[in-house]
MIVEXVEX-598182 format. One record per residue: residue in one letter; x, z, y of N, C-alpha, C in turn. Coordinates in Angstrom, 1 decimal. Layout:
N
A	X	Z	Y	X	Z	Y	X	Z	Y $
...
This chain:
198
M	30.4	-21.7	-26.5	30.2	-20.5	-25.3	29.4	-20.5	-24.4 $
K	29.1	-22.5	-24.1	28.1	-22.8	-23.4	26.9	-22.3	-24.1 $
R	26.6	-22.7	-25.0	25.0	-22.1	-25.9	25.0	-20.6	-25.9 $
L	25.5	-19.9	-25.8	25.6	-18.5	-25.8	25.0	-18.1	-24.0 $
A	25.7	-18.5	-24.0	25.8	-18.5	-22.1	24.0	-19.1	-21.6 $
L	23.9	-20.2	-22.3	22.5	-20.6	-22.0	21.5	-20.2	-22.6 $
G	21.8	-19.6	-23.6	20.8	-18.4	-24.2	20.2	-17.6	-23.5 $
L	21.5	-17.2	-23.4	21.6	-15.7	-22.6	20.5	-16.1	-20.9 $
L	20.6	-16.9	-20.4	19.8	-17.2	-19.4	18.6	-17.3	-19.7 $
L	18.2	-18.2	-20.6	16.8	-18.5	-20.8	15.8	-17.1	-21.4 $
L	17.1	-16.4	-22.0	16.3	-14.8	-22.7	16.3	-14.2	-21.3 $
L	16.7	-14.1	-20.7	16.5	-13.5	-19.1	15.9	-13.9	-18.7 $
G	15.5	-15.2	-18.4	14.0	-15.8	-17.6	13.1	-15.6	-18.3 $
V	13.1	-15.3	-19.8	11.7	-15.3	-20.1	11.8	-13.4	-19.7 $
A	12.5	-12.5	-20.1	12.3	-11.4	-19.8	11.5	-11.4	-18.6 $
W	11.8	-11.8	-17.4	11.9	-11.8	-16.0	10.3	-12.3	-16.0 $
C	10.1	-13.4	-17.2	8.4	-13.6	-16.6	7.4	-12.9	-17.1 $
V	8.2	-12.4	-18.2	6.7	-11.5	-19.1	7.1	-10.0	-17.9 $
L	7.6	-9.6	-17.3	8.1	-8.7	-16.7	7.0	-8.9	-15.4 $
S	7.1	-10.4	-15.3	6.5	-10.5	-13.5	4.7	-10.4	-13.8 $
V	4.5	-10.9	-15.4	3.5	-11.2	-15.9	2.8	-9.5	-15.4 $
V	3.7	-8.9	-16.6	3.0	-6.9	-16.9	2.9	-6.6	-15.0 $
V	3.6	-6.5	-14.2	3.3	-5.3	-13.1	2.6	-6.0	-11.6 $
E	2.8	-7.6	-12.4	1.5	-8.2	-11.1	-0.2	-8.3	-11.7 $
R	0.1	-7.7	-13.0	-1.5	-7.9	-13.6	-2.3	-7.3	-13.1 $
E	-3.4	-7.5	-12.8	-4.5	-6.4	-12.2	-5.1	-5.7	-13.1 $
G	-5.5	-4.4	-12.8	-5.7	-3.2	-13.8	-7.4	-3.0	-14.0 $
Q	-7.2	-1.9	-14.5	-9.2	-1.7	-14.7	-9.2	-1.2	-12.6 $
Y	-10.9	-1.2	-12.4	-11.2	-1.2	-11.0	-11.3	0.3	-11.6 $
V	-10.9	1.6	-10.6	-11.0	3.1	-10.9	-11.3	3.6	-9.4 $
F	-12.5	4.2	-9.2	-12.7	4.8	-7.9	-12.8	6.5	-8.1 $
E	-11.9	7.2	-6.7	-12.0	8.5	-7.0	-12.0	9.3	-5.4 $
T	-12.7	10.6	-5.6	-12.8	10.7	-3.9	-11.5	12.3	-4.5 $
L	-10.8	12.1	-3.6	-10.0	13.1	-3.1	-9.7	14.4	-2.6 $
G	-11.3	14.1	-1.7	-11.2	15.3	-1.0	-12.2	15.0	-0.2 $
V	-13.2	16.4	0.3	-14.4	16.2	1.5	-13.4	16.9	2.6 $
G	-14.1	15.7	3.7	-13.1	16.2	4.9	-14.0	17.7	5.5 $
T	-13.0	18.0	6.5	-14.3	18.5	7.5	-14.4	18.1	8.7 $
S	-14.0	16.8	9.0	-14.3	16.1	10.7	-15.7	14.6	10.0 $
H	-15.8	14.4	11.0	-17.2	13.0	10.7	-16.1	11.8	9.5 $
A	-14.8	12.1	10.0	-14.0	10.4	9.5	-14.0	10.9	7.9 $
R	-14.1	9.4	7.8	-13.7	8.9	5.9	-12.9	7.9	6.0 $
A	-12.0	7.7	5.1	-10.6	7.4	5.0	-11.0	6.4	3.2 $
L	-10.6	4.6	3.1	-10.5	4.5	2.1	-9.4	3.7	1.9 $
I	-8.6	4.6	1.0	-7.3	3.9	0.0	-7.5	2.8	-0.8 $
L	-6.9	1.8	-0.1	-6.7	0.6	-1.5	-5.6	0.4	-2.2 $
Y	-5.1	0.6	-3.7	-3.8	0.4	-4.0	-3.9	-0.1	-5.2 $
H	-3.1	-1.2	-5.5	-2.4	-1.6	-6.8	-1.6	-0.6	-7.7 $
P	-2.1	0.0	-8.2	-1.1	0.9	-9.3	0.5	0.1	-9.7 $
S	1.3	1.1	-9.4	2.5	0.1	-9.7	3.0	0.8	-11.2 $
R	3.3	-0.5	-11.9	3.4	-0.6	-13.2	5.0	0.0	-13.5 $
D	5.9	-0.3	-12.9	7.3	0.5	-13.0	7.8	1.6	-12.9 $
A	7.8	1.9	-11.0	8.2	3.0	-10.8	6.9	4.7	-10.2 $
G	5.8	3.6	-10.1	4.7	4.4	-9.5	4.8	4.6	-8.4 $
F	5.3	3.8	-7.3	5.9	4.0	-6.0	3.9	4.0	-5.2 $
S	4.0	3.0	-5.4	2.4	2.3	-4.5	1.0	4.0	-4.8 $
D	1.4	4.5	-5.8	0.7	5.6	-6.3	1.0	6.3	-5.6 $
D	2.3	7.0	-5.2	2.7	8.2	-4.6	2.8	8.2	-3.4 $
L	2.7	6.9	-2.9	2.6	6.6	-1.0	1.0	6.9	-0.7 $
S	0.4	6.2	-1.4	-1.4	6.3	-1.5	-1.9	7.6	-1.5 $
L	-0.8	8.8	-2.8	-1.2	9.9	-2.7	-0.7	10.7	-1.2 $
A	0.6	9.9	-0.8	1.2	11.0	0.6	0.8	10.9	1.8 $
F	0.4	9.5	1.9	-0.7	9.1	2.9	-2.0	10.1	2.5 $
A	-2.7	9.9	1.4	-4.2	10.7	1.2	-4.1	12.4	2.0 $
Q	-2.7	12.7	1.8	-2.2	14.3	2.0	-2.5	14.7	3.6 $
G	-1.6	13.2	4.7	-1.6	13.7	5.6	-3.3	13.2	6.6 $
L	-4.0	12.4	6.0	-5.1	12.5	6.4	-6.2	13.6	6.6 $
Q	-5.5	13.7	5.1	-6.7	15.2	4.6	-6.3	16.7	5.7 $
A	-4.8	16.7	5.9	-5.0	17.5	6.6	-4.9	18.1	8.0 $
Q	-5.9	16.3	8.3	-6.4	16.6	9.7	-8.2	16.3	9.4 $
G	-8.4	16.5	8.3	-9.9	16.8	7.9	-10.7	15.8	7.5 $
V	-9.6	14.7	7.5	-10.3	13.5	7.1	-10.6	13.3	5.5 $
A	-12.0	12.6	5.2	-12.1	12.8	3.5	-11.8	11.7	3.3 $
V	-11.4	11.3	2.1	-10.4	10.5	1.5	-10.9	10.0	0.3 $
D	-11.5	8.6	-0.1	-11.5	8.0	-1.1	-10.4	7.0	-1.8 $
R	-10.0	6.8	-2.8	-8.9	6.0	-3.2	-9.4	5.2	-4.4 $
A	-9.3	3.6	-4.3	-9.3	2.9	-5.5	-9.0	2.0	-5.7 $
T	-8.4	1.6	-6.7	-8.0	0.1	-7.4	-8.1	-0.9	-6.5 $
L	-7.1	-1.7	-6.5	-7.2	-3.5	-5.6	-7.6	-4.4	-7.2 $
T	-9.0	-4.5	-7.5	-9.4	-5.5	-8.6	-10.4	-6.6	-8.3 $
S	-10.9	-7.3	-9.1	-11.4	-8.1	-9.0	-13.0	-7.5	-8.0 $
D	-13.2	-5.9	-9.1	-14.7	-5.4	-8.5	-14.7	-4.5	-7.3 $
T	-13.2	-4.8	-6.9	-13.4	-4.0	-5.2	-14.1	-4.6	-4.2 $
P	-15.1	-3.4	-3.7	-15.8	-4.2	-2.6	-15.6	-4.8	-2.0 $
A	-15.4	-5.8	-1.5	-15.0	-6.7	-0.3	-15.4	-6.1	1.2 $
D	-16.4	-5.6	0.7	-17.1	-5.2	2.9	-17.1	-3.3	2.3 $
P	-16.3	-3.2	2.3	-15.7	-1.3	2.4	-16.9	-0.8	3.3 $
Q	-17.6	0.1	3.4	-19.0	0.9	3.8	-18.5	2.0	3.7 $
G	-18.7	2.7	5.3	-19.1	4.0	5.8	-17.9	4.6	6.1 $
Y	-16.6	4.0	6.4	-15.2	4.2	6.6	-15.0	4.0	7.8 $
S	-14.0	5.0	8.5	-13.9	4.7	9.8	-12.1	4.3	9.9 $
L	-12.0	4.3	8.1	-10.3	3.9	8.2	-10.2	3.0	6.6 $
V	-9.2	2.0	6.8	-9.5	1.3	5.5	-7.7	1.5	5.2 $
A	-6.9	1.9	4.6	-5.6	1.7	4.2	-5.0	0.9	2.7 $
V	-4.7	-0.2	2.7	-3.8	-0.8	2.0	-2.4	-0.9	1.6 $
V	-2.1	0.1	0.5	-0.9	0.2	-0.3	-0.5	-1.0	-1.1 $
T	0.3	-1.9	-1.3	0.6	-2.3	-1.8	2.3	-2.2	-2.3 $
N	3.0	-3.2	-3.2	4.1	-3.0	-3.6	4.7	-4.8	-3.3 $
T	5.9	-4.7	-3.3	6.6	-5.8	-3.0	7.3	-6.0	-4.2 $
Y	6.7	-8.1	-4.4	7.4	-8.4	-5.8	7.7	-9.9	-5.2 $
Y	8.7	-10.3	-5.3	9.0	-11.5	-5.1	9.4	-11.9	-3.1 $
W	9.4	-10.8	-2.7	9.6	-10.7	-1.1	8.2	-10.9	-0.3 $
T	7.1	-10.9	-1.1	5.8	-10.7	-0.8	5.0	-9.7	-1.7 $
P	4.0	-9.1	-0.8	2.9	-7.8	-1.2	2.5	-9.0	-2.9 $
D	2.1	-7.1	-3.7	1.8	-8.0	-5.2	0.5	-9.0	-5.3 $
L	0.0	-9.5	-6.5	-1.1	-10.4	-6.6	-2.1	-9.6	-5.8 $
P	-2.4	-8.7	-6.9	-4.1	-8.5	-6.7	-4.3	-7.8	-5.2 $
T	-3.8	-7.4	-4.2	-3.5	-7.0	-3.1	-3.9	-8.0	-2.4 $
L	-3.0	-9.3	-2.2	-3.3	-10.8	-1.8	-5.0	-11.4	-1.9 $
H	-5.0	-11.5	-3.4	-6.8	-11.6	-4.3	-7.3	-11.2	-3.5 $
Y	-7.4	-10.0	-3.3	-8.2	-8.9	-2.7	-8.6	-9.3	-1.2 $
L	-7.4	-8.9	-0.3	-7.6	-9.8	1.3	-8.2	-10.9	1.0 $
E	-7.9	-12.0	0.2	-8.4	-13.4	0.5	-10.0	-13.6	0.7 $
R	-10.5	-12.2	0.2	-12.4	-12.2	-0.4	-13.1	-10.8	0.8 $
A	-11.6	-10.3	1.1	-12.4	-8.9	1.8	-13.2	-9.2	3.2 $
H	-13.9	-8.4	3.7	-14.1	-8.2	5.6	-14.0	-6.5	5.8 $
L	-12.8	-7.2	6.6	-12.3	-5.4	7.2	-12.6	-5.9	8.8 $
T	-13.3	-6.0	9.1	-14.0	-6.1	10.4	-14.6	-4.5	11.0 $
Q	-14.9	-4.0	12.2	-15.2	-2.9	12.7	-14.6	-1.3	11.9 $
V	-13.8	-1.7	11.4	-12.8	-0.7	11.0	-11.6	-0.1	10.9 $
R	-10.2	0.7	11.7	-9.5	0.7	11.7	-8.4	0.5	10.3 $
V	-7.7	-0.5	10.6	-6.8	-0.7	9.6	-5.5	-0.5	9.2 $
V	-5.1	0.0	8.4	-3.0	0.1	8.3	-2.9	-0.2	7.0 $
G	-1.3	-0.5	7.0	-0.8	-1.4	5.6	0.4	-0.6	5.1 $
L	0.5	0.1	4.3	1.9	0.5	3.6	2.5	-0.4	2.8 $
I	3.6	-0.6	2.9	4.2	-1.6	1.6	5.8	-0.9	1.1 $
G	5.7	-0.8	-0.5	6.6	-0.3	-1.1	7.5	-1.5	-1.4 $
G	8.9	-1.1	-1.4	9.4	-1.9	-1.9	10.8	-1.5	-2.4 $
A	12.0	-2.0	-2.9	13.2	-1.6	-3.3	14.1	-1.7	-1.7 $
G	14.1	-2.4	-0.4	14.6	-2.4	0.4	14.4	-3.6	1.4 $
S	14.1	-5.1	0.6	13.8	-6.0	1.6	11.9	-6.1	1.7 $
T	11.3	-5.8	2.8	10.1	-6.0	2.6	9.6	-6.3	4.2 $
G	10.5	-7.1	5.0	10.2	-7.6	6.1	9.0	-8.6	5.8 $
R	9.5	-9.7	5.1	8.9	-11.2	4.9	7.6	-10.5	4.3 $
A	7.4	-9.4	3.2	6.2	-8.8	2.5	5.1	-8.1	3.9 $
Q	6.0	-7.4	4.8	5.5	-7.3	6.0	4.4	-7.9	6.6 $
R	5.2	-9.0	7.1	4.8	-10.0	7.9	3.2	-11.0	6.8 $
V	3.5	-11.1	6.0	2.5	-11.6	4.6	1.4	-10.5	4.6 $
L	1.5	-9.4	4.6	0.3	-8.1	5.0	-0.1	-8.3	6.0 $
E	0.3	-8.4	7.0	-0.3	-8.2	8.3	-1.0	-9.7	8.6 $
T	-0.8	-10.8	8.6	-1.4	-11.6	8.2	-2.9	-12.0	7.5 $
A	-2.5	-11.3	6.1	-3.7	-11.3	5.1	-4.6	-10.2	5.6 $
L	-4.0	-9.0	6.6	-5.1	-7.8	6.7	-5.7	-8.8	8.2 $
R	-5.5	-9.3	9.6	-5.6	-10.2	10.0	-7.0	-11.5	9.6 $
Q	-6.5	-12.2	8.4	-7.3	-13.2	8.4	-9.1	-12.4	7.2 $
A	-8.2	-11.2	7.2	-9.5	-10.3	6.2	-10.2	-9.3	7.6 $
G	-10.0	-9.9	8.6	-11.0	-9.2	10.2	-10.2	-7.8	10.5 $
A	-9.2	-7.6	10.0	-8.5	-6.3	10.8	-8.3	-7.0	12.1 $
T	-8.1	-5.8	13.1	-7.5	-6.1	14.4	-6.5	-5.5	14.4 $
A	-5.4	-6.1	15.1	-4.1	-5.4	15.2	-3.5	-3.8	14.1 $
P	-3.9	-4.4	13.0	-3.4	-3.6	11.9	-2.2	-3.6	12.0 $
Q	-1.9	-1.6	11.8	-0.5	-1.1	12.0	-0.3	-1.4	10.3 $
T	1.0	-1.5	10.0	1.7	-1.5	8.8	3.0	-1.2	9.1 $
R	3.0	-0.2	7.2	4.4	0.1	7.7	5.6	0.2	6.3 $
P	6.7	-0.3	6.2	7.4	0.1	5.2	8.1	1.0	4.4 $
F	8.5	1.4	3.4	8.6	2.6	2.6	9.6	2.0	1.4 $
W	10.6	2.6	1.0	12.1	2.0	0.5	12.2	2.9	-0.6 $
L	12.4	2.7	-2.1	13.1	3.3	-2.9	14.5	3.3	-3.0 $
W	15.3	2.4	-2.5	16.8	1.9	-2.5	17.6	2.5	-1.2 $
R	16.9	1.6	0.0	17.4	1.6	1.4	16.9	2.7	2.0 $
P	18.1	3.5	2.9	17.2	4.6	3.2	16.4	4.4	4.2 $
N	15.1	5.2	4.5	14.0	5.1	5.0	14.5	5.6	6.0 $
D	15.2	6.8	6.7	15.3	7.3	7.8	16.9	7.6	7.7 $
E	17.7	7.2	8.6	19.1	7.3	8.7	19.6	8.4	9.1 $
A	18.8	9.7	9.5	19.0	11.0	9.9	19.0	11.7	8.6 $
R	18.9	11.4	8.0	18.3	12.0	6.3	19.4	11.5	5.2 $
P	20.3	11.2	6.0	21.4	10.4	4.6	21.5	11.0	2.8 $
H	21.3	12.6	3.1	21.5	13.1	1.7	20.3	13.0	0.9 $
A	19.0	13.3	1.3	17.8	13.2	0.7	17.5	11.9	-0.2 $
S	16.5	12.1	-1.3	16.1	11.0	-1.6	15.2	10.1	-1.3 $
N	15.8	8.9	-0.8	15.1	8.0	-0.4	13.4	8.3	-1.2 $
R	13.4	8.4	-2.1	11.6	8.2	-2.7	11.0	9.4	-2.1 $
D	11.6	11.1	-1.7	10.8	11.7	-1.0	11.1	11.7	0.5 $
V	11.9	10.8	1.3	11.9	10.6	2.7	11.1	9.6	2.6 $
A	10.6	8.8	1.8	9.5	7.9	2.0	8.0	8.5	2.0 $
L	7.5	9.5	1.1	6.9	9.9	0.6	6.3	10.8	1.9 $
D	7.2	11.5	2.3	7.1	12.2	3.6	6.8	11.7	5.0 $
L	7.3	10.4	4.8	7.3	9.5	6.0	5.4	8.6	6.1 $
A	5.4	9.2	4.7	3.7	8.6	4.2	2.5	9.5	4.8 $
K	2.9	10.3	4.6	1.9	11.5	4.5	2.3	11.9	6.2 $
Q	3.6	11.3	7.3	3.7	11.4	8.3	2.3	10.7	9.3 $
F	2.4	9.3	8.6	2.1	7.7	8.6	0.1	8.7	8.9 $
G	0.3	8.8	7.9	-1.2	9.9	7.4	-1.6	10.6	8.7 $
L	-0.8	11.8	8.9	-1.5	12.3	10.1	-1.5	11.8	10.9 $
E	-0.5	11.0	11.7	-0.9	9.5	12.7	-1.8	9.4	12.6 $
S	-2.7	8.4	11.8	-3.7	7.2	11.2	-4.5	8.3	11.4 $
A	-4.8	9.8	10.9	-5.6	10.6	11.4	-6.2	11.0	13.0 $
K	-5.2	11.4	13.2	-5.1	11.7	15.0	-6.2	10.5	15.4 $
A	-5.7	9.4	15.4	-6.0	8.6	16.0	-7.5	8.2	16.1 $
L	-8.3	8.9	14.7	-9.8	8.9	14.1	-10.8	9.8	14.7 $
L	-10.1	11.3	15.7	-10.5	12.2	16.1	-11.2	12.0	17.1 $
P	-12.1	12.6	17.5	-12.8	12.5	19.3	-12.1	12.6	20.1 $
G	-12.1	12.1	21.0	-11.2	11.9	22.3	-10.2	11.5	22.5 $
D	-9.7	10.9	20.7	-8.4	9.6	20.8	-8.4	8.7	22.0 $
A	-7.6	8.6	22.7	-8.0	7.2	23.8	-7.6	5.9	22.4 $
S	-6.5	6.2	21.7	-6.8	4.6	20.8	-7.7	4.4	19.7 $
Q	-9.1	5.9	19.4	-10.3	5.3	18.5	-10.9	4.1	18.9 $
P	-10.9	3.1	17.9	-11.7	1.9	18.3	-13.1	1.6	18.4 $
C-alpha cells in the first residue's frame, strides 16, 4: 500500500513538472496590429499566451477593445526573447501575465529583466485562478525595475468572483468586461487634455 501511494505521488509530481514546463515555455514571437486608431495615441499589448485556458489571450483582446473604443491604435505581441526590449512609438505599454505558483509567468519576468519601459505609461494585467496578490506585487516590482513609473496593475480571476455585485455571472465574462473597462480608463488617460497624461 505504501508503494502504491508513493508511486501515485511520484506520478503526480512528474505530471506537475511536465505541465509546468509546458505552460511556462516560451512560444514564438508574434506581432500583430489589431486596429488603426482615430487618435494620436498608440498602444502595445505584450502577453504570454495561456496554454491551458486561453485567459491571458482573452484578457489582452478585451483590454484592446477598450483602448480601440477610445480611438487608440493597438499592436499586440507575445513575450519572448525576440520581443523588443525598448518598444518605440507607443503612448502605452500593457503587460498581460498569467499567474503560476503565485508569481507572473517566466516569459513575462524574463522579458522585464531586460526591458526599458521609461517615458511611456505602463499598465499590468494579471490573470489567475483567484490568488494573485503575490503575483501582482512581483509584477509591479518588475515593471518598476524595467523603468515604469507608478505602473497600474489589476488582477482578473477565473475562479474567484471578480465583482461581488454580479454573483450569477460567469467569472470569466466579468473578468473580460472589467479588462475592457480598464482599457477604456487607460485610453482616456492618454487623450489630450487629461490631467493624468504623463
